[in-house]
C-alpha positions as CSV (number, residue, x, y, z in Angstrom):
1,M,-124.6,78.1,44.1
2,G,-124.7,76.9,46.9
3,E,-123.6,78.3,50.2
4,I,-121.0,80.8,50.0
5,D,-118.0,80.9,52.8
6,T,-116.3,83.8,53.8
7,K,-115.0,82.8,56.9
8,I,-111.2,82.2,56.5
9,N,-108.9,81.4,59.4
10,L,-106.2,84.1,60.6
11,L,-103.4,82.1,62.9
12,G,-105.5,79.6,64.5
13,I,-108.3,81.9,64.9
14,E,-111.4,81.8,62.7
15,I,-113.0,85.2,62.0
16,D,-116.4,85.7,60.2
17,N,-115.2,86.9,57.1
18,P,-111.3,88.5,55.5
19,I,-112.8,92.2,55.9
20,I,-110.0,94.1,59.0
21,P,-110.4,97.8,59.5
22,A,-106.7,99.2,59.7
23,S,-104.6,100.8,62.1
24,G,-104.8,104.6,62.3
25,T,-108.5,104.8,60.7
26,F,-110.6,102.8,63.0
27,G,-109.4,104.2,65.9
28,Y,-109.7,102.2,69.1
29,G,-113.4,101.1,67.7
30,Y,-116.1,102.6,70.1
31,E,-116.7,105.6,67.9
32,Y,-117.5,103.1,64.5
33,A,-120.0,100.8,66.7
34,E,-122.1,104.1,66.7
35,L,-122.9,103.7,63.4
36,Y,-123.2,100.0,62.6
37,D,-122.3,96.9,64.4
38,I,-118.8,96.3,64.7
39,N,-118.8,92.8,64.9
40,M,-119.9,92.0,61.7
41,L,-116.0,93.1,61.0
42,G,-113.3,90.0,60.9
43,T,-111.5,92.2,63.6
44,F,-109.5,95.6,63.6
45,S,-106.4,96.4,64.0
46,F,-106.5,99.5,66.3
47,K,-104.6,102.9,66.6
48,G,-100.8,102.6,66.2
49,T,-100.6,102.1,70.4
50,T,-96.4,103.6,72.0
51,A,-95.4,103.4,75.5
52,E,-95.8,107.0,76.0
53,P,-98.9,109.5,75.4
54,R,-98.2,111.2,71.9
55,F,-100.2,114.5,70.7
56,G,-98.7,113.4,67.1
57,N,-97.0,116.0,64.9
58,P,-97.7,119.5,64.1
59,T,-100.6,120.8,61.2
60,P,-101.6,121.0,58.8
61,R,-101.8,116.6,59.1
62,I,-103.7,116.0,55.6
63,A,-103.3,116.8,52.2
64,E,-105.6,115.7,49.1
65,C,-104.5,114.4,46.2
66,P,-105.3,113.1,43.0
67,A,-107.2,108.7,43.9
68,G,-105.8,109.3,47.7
69,M,-104.4,111.6,50.5
70,I,-101.2,112.2,51.8
71,N,-101.5,112.1,56.6
72,C,-98.3,112.9,58.7
73,I,-100.7,112.3,61.7
74,G,-97.3,110.9,63.8
75,L,-99.2,107.7,66.4
76,Q,-101.4,110.5,67.9
77,N,-102.3,107.8,70.7
78,P,-103.1,108.1,74.9
79,G,-100.2,105.7,75.6
80,I,-100.2,102.0,75.7
81,D,-101.3,102.0,79.7
82,K,-104.2,104.2,79.6
83,V,-104.9,101.8,76.0
84,I,-105.7,99.2,78.4
85,S,-107.1,100.7,81.4
86,E,-109.6,102.6,79.4
87,E,-109.7,102.0,75.4
88,L,-110.2,98.6,75.6
89,P,-113.2,98.7,78.2
90,K,-115.1,101.0,76.8
91,L,-114.3,98.5,73.6
92,K,-115.2,95.5,75.1
93,K,-118.5,96.7,75.7
94,V,-119.7,97.0,71.9
95,F,-116.8,94.5,70.5
96,H,-117.1,91.2,71.7
97,K,-114.6,89.3,68.8
98,P,-110.9,89.3,69.1
99,V,-109.3,92.7,68.8
100,M,-106.3,93.3,67.0
101,A,-103.6,95.5,68.4
102,N,-101.3,97.4,66.8
103,I,-97.9,98.3,69.1
104,S,-95.1,100.4,67.5
105,G,-92.5,102.0,69.9
106,F,-88.7,104.3,69.1
107,S,-86.0,101.9,70.7
108,M,-85.7,97.8,71.2
109,E,-86.9,98.2,74.5
110,E,-89.6,100.1,74.0
111,Y,-91.2,97.1,71.5
112,V,-90.7,94.5,73.8
113,S,-92.1,96.8,77.2
114,N,-95.5,97.1,75.2
115,C,-95.9,93.7,73.7
116,K,-96.0,92.1,76.8
117,K,-97.5,94.1,78.2
118,I,-100.5,94.0,75.5
119,D,-100.2,90.4,74.8
120,K,-102.0,89.7,78.5
121,V,-104.3,91.7,77.5
122,D,-107.7,88.7,77.0
123,M,-109.5,90.8,74.2
124,V,-106.2,90.6,71.9
125,G,-106.5,88.0,69.3
126,W,-103.0,88.9,67.5
127,I,-99.9,91.6,67.9
128,E,-99.5,93.8,65.3
129,L,-96.1,94.8,65.5
130,N,-95.3,98.1,63.4
131,V,-92.0,98.6,61.6
132,S,-93.1,100.8,59.3
133,C,-94.6,104.3,60.4
134,P,-93.7,106.2,57.2
135,N,-93.9,110.1,59.6
136,V,-91.9,109.6,63.1
137,H,-89.0,110.6,63.2
138,G,-86.5,107.9,64.6
139,G,-89.4,105.2,65.1
140,G,-91.1,102.7,63.0
141,L,-89.7,103.4,59.9
142,A,-85.9,103.1,61.3
143,F,-86.3,99.6,61.9
144,G,-88.1,98.6,59.3
145,T,-86.5,99.4,56.6
146,D,-83.2,96.9,57.7
147,P,-83.1,93.2,57.2
148,D,-81.5,93.0,60.8
149,N,-83.3,95.2,62.6
150,V,-86.2,93.9,61.4
151,R,-84.9,89.8,62.1
152,N,-83.8,91.3,65.9
153,V,-87.2,93.3,67.1
154,V,-89.1,90.6,66.2
155,K,-86.8,88.0,67.6
156,A,-86.7,90.0,71.1
157,V,-90.6,90.3,70.9
158,K,-91.5,86.7,70.0
159,K,-89.3,85.8,73.2
160,I,-92.0,86.9,75.3
161,I,-95.4,87.0,74.0
162,H,-97.5,84.0,73.3
163,K,-100.0,85.8,71.0
164,P,-99.5,85.3,67.4
165,L,-97.4,88.0,65.9
166,I,-98.1,89.8,62.7
167,V,-95.1,92.4,61.3
168,K,-96.2,95.1,59.6
169,L,-93.7,96.0,56.8
170,S,-93.2,99.4,55.0
171,P,-93.1,99.9,50.3
172,N,-90.6,102.4,51.1
173,V,-87.5,100.4,50.8
174,T,-86.1,98.4,47.9
175,D,-86.6,95.0,48.4
176,I,-89.9,94.4,50.1
177,V,-89.2,90.0,50.5
178,A,-86.0,90.8,52.4
179,I,-87.3,92.5,54.7
180,A,-90.5,90.2,55.3
181,K,-88.0,87.0,54.6
182,A,-85.6,88.6,57.8
183,A,-89.2,89.1,59.7
184,E,-89.6,85.0,58.7
185,E,-86.4,84.5,59.8
186,G,-87.3,86.6,63.5
187,G,-90.4,84.4,64.2
188,A,-93.2,86.2,62.8
189,D,-96.3,84.2,62.3
190,A,-97.6,86.6,59.5
191,I,-97.2,89.3,57.8
192,S,-99.6,92.5,57.0
193,L,-98.7,95.0,53.6
194,I,-98.3,97.8,53.0
195,N,-97.9,100.9,55.2
196,S,-98.5,104.2,53.4
197,L,-95.6,105.3,50.8
198,M,-94.0,108.3,51.1
199,G,-95.4,111.8,49.7
200,L,-95.2,115.4,49.5
201,R,-98.1,118.2,48.4
202,I,-96.9,121.8,47.4
203,D,-98.5,124.2,48.2
204,L,-98.6,127.1,45.3
205,K,-99.5,130.5,46.8
206,T,-96.5,130.0,49.3
207,G,-94.2,127.5,47.2
208,E,-93.8,125.5,50.6
209,P,-94.7,121.4,51.5
210,I,-98.8,121.4,52.3
211,L,-98.1,119.3,55.0
212,G,-96.4,119.8,59.0
213,I,-93.6,118.1,59.0
214,K,-93.4,118.5,54.7
215,T,-94.1,114.7,53.7
216,G,-96.5,112.2,54.9
217,G,-98.0,108.5,54.2
218,L,-100.1,108.1,50.7
219,S,-102.5,105.6,50.7
220,G,-105.8,105.3,48.8
221,P,-107.1,104.0,45.4
222,C,-103.7,105.2,43.9
223,V,-101.6,102.8,45.9
224,L,-103.1,99.2,44.9
225,P,-101.1,98.4,42.2
226,V,-98.3,98.8,44.5
227,A,-100.3,97.1,47.2
228,L,-100.9,94.1,45.2
229,R,-97.3,93.8,43.8
230,C,-95.5,94.0,47.4
231,V,-98.5,91.0,48.6
232,Y,-97.9,89.4,45.1
233,Q,-93.9,88.6,46.1
234,V,-94.0,88.4,49.8
235,A,-96.5,85.5,49.4
236,H,-94.7,83.9,47.6
237,A,-91.5,84.1,49.1
238,V,-92.6,83.7,52.4
239,K,-94.1,80.3,54.1
240,I,-96.1,82.5,56.1
241,P,-99.8,84.0,55.7
242,V,-99.7,87.3,54.6
243,I,-102.2,90.1,55.3
244,G,-102.4,92.4,52.6
245,M,-103.7,96.2,52.3
246,G,-103.2,99.3,50.7
247,G,-105.9,101.3,48.0
248,V,-108.7,98.6,49.0
249,S,-112.4,99.9,48.2
250,S,-114.9,97.3,46.9
251,A,-115.3,93.6,47.2
252,E,-113.5,93.2,43.9
253,D,-110.4,94.4,45.8
254,V,-110.7,92.6,48.4
255,I,-110.5,89.3,46.0
256,E,-107.9,90.4,43.9
257,M,-105.7,91.1,47.3
258,M,-106.4,86.9,48.0
259,M,-106.0,86.0,44.7
260,A,-102.4,87.7,45.0
261,G,-101.7,86.4,48.6
262,A,-103.3,87.2,50.9
263,T,-105.1,85.5,54.0
264,A,-106.6,88.6,55.0
265,V,-107.9,92.3,53.7
266,E,-106.8,95.2,55.9
267,I,-108.8,98.6,54.7
268,G,-107.1,101.8,55.7
269,A,-108.1,104.7,53.8
270,A,-111.7,104.2,52.3
271,N,-112.7,104.2,55.9
272,L,-111.8,108.2,56.8
273,I,-114.2,108.7,52.9
274,N,-117.2,106.7,53.9
275,P,-117.6,105.3,57.5
276,Y,-119.5,102.7,55.9
277,A,-116.8,101.2,54.2
278,C,-116.3,98.2,55.4
279,K,-119.7,97.6,56.2
280,E,-120.5,97.7,52.4
281,I,-117.6,95.4,51.6
282,I,-118.7,92.9,54.0
283,E,-122.6,93.2,52.5
284,D,-120.8,93.4,48.9
285,L,-118.0,90.3,49.5
286,P,-121.2,87.1,48.7
287,R,-122.6,88.8,45.1
288,I,-118.9,89.7,44.2
289,M,-118.2,86.0,45.0
290,E,-121.3,85.0,43.4
291,K,-120.3,86.4,40.5
292,Y,-117.1,84.8,39.8
293,G,-118.0,81.5,41.0
294,I,-115.9,81.3,44.4
295,K,-118.0,79.3,46.7
296,S,-115.3,79.8,49.1
297,L,-112.6,82.4,50.1
298,K,-110.4,80.0,51.5
299,D,-110.2,78.5,48.1
300,I,-109.1,81.8,46.4
301,I,-105.9,82.9,48.4
302,G,-102.7,83.0,46.6
303,G,-105.1,82.5,43.0
304,R,-107.7,80.1,42.4
305,K,-106.6,76.5,42.7
């Protein structure tokens, strides 16, 4: 069939393939670097970072369910200053590509201040603004469910950064297209979606919710059809690139996500089940492309041309 081309251009930066481990499932990268050469990845999105260190939510934080899991980690992280001074220098020793910085906040000021700091870090190629975390009270999701909030926070961040801005959206809204358009109007360079769906599990022995804060984010293969629907709707409604994620666990899922309109694909829960998931998907992509007669991944974004 000739040469297979897995490269894509993500907001002006060419990456070797569209595979990006999603924030919160890949830490700050160096733990996975002990298992395989993470430079084979397109890039990865590091753990959601806030201004202050956060211990996260009370335990238990994970509940299993058919074809997925529910988590309420609660943005546990060492805080932006430590990330810049300790985590990223450690990462630089093992990862030689631009990395995606996932930034969270609890107020407009915090989002702006965090983005201003991370924008100055050389190895950061893109900023992924998380306005969609479903298991932190007051932060993230509160911003991400209101189009005006999204537009305003994106506008404020865009004013003070130079790197491309990706806005990560929640599926826990009535109209995801309205939120995506608000992000685009605010100046977003791309949209990433979906974050996890809200879920709950009950312990039959106690009759009480299993998770420490009752509800959490549902992820895993069970959310793939919802993610595909959201990516498809948003990609057809905005003029900026879309990064798709949610339930992706195979090279076939990656192709399907790109046909729905995704320029790149983030992989989340699959990394927690199998730490080699992204490596295996990248290795399998050429075979699946050949199977479906795809020469270049750029050609299938938004369906076969």
